[in-house]
N, C-alpha and C positions, 0 to 999 in steps of 0.2 A: 303367252305372250312371246312374242316378238318384237326386236327394233330395230330396224333396217339405217343405214349410214349409208348414204349415195354418196360416195369421195372421189380423191384419186391420184393416185402416187404422186412424194414428191409436195405435199399438200398440209402446210404446218400449222394451221386449221381446223384441217381431217384428223392428224395427229394427235394434235387435245382436246377434238369433242371424244372420239376414244379413249383415250387415259380417261375421263371423264363419265365415261357411259359404261369402262370397265369396270373402275373403281368402283360407283355407286351401284353397278347392277350383282359385283361378286355373290356369290350363294342365293342367291333368288334364282328364280325359275325362269329364264328371261333368254330369249336363242335370240346373237348378234349375227346377223348377216350386213358384211359390208358392200357394197355393189361400188366394183370400176365402171366410175360413166361413158370411163372411153372405149370402153369397149362396148358399150350400146351409142348406137348414133344417136336414133332418138330421145334417152338420158340426156350425153354431153350436148345435144341443140338445146335442151329443153332447163340444165340446170350448167352448167358449164360456170357462172360467173355467181351461183348460190351457194357452196357445195363451201361444208356440209354439210348435208340436210338431211334431216333425224325423226323418222315415222318411226312412229308407236302401233303397231297392225298398220290402218292405210289411216292414219291419222297425223298433218306433221303438226311435229310440238319442236324441232327449232330450225333454225336456220344459220349458218355462219359459225354461230360461237352456242354450247353446252353451258345452262345455267347449271352447276352443280346444286345447289338446292330445289331450284325451280324442277329439278329430272327427282330428286326425291318425292319433293309433291306427287307433282304427277303418279309415278308411281306407286304411293298406296292408297292415290284416289284410284288404279285399276285394278286392286287387290279383288 
């Protein structure tokens, strides 16, 4: 299972999302990939006003803020 975080440097919402995701997934077999949208012009154009955007596999599960309890429920359903 893989979680992708579309992010950029100096984004406090992104930092908060990463902290929550790392806390919830600690000890789980989940790969976390952080993608800097500034390094990809297409991603930057598409998401520059919406970060962080969180994907579980190909499914978008959060935008702007991560709800810790909802993330726990999503991961339980994805087992």
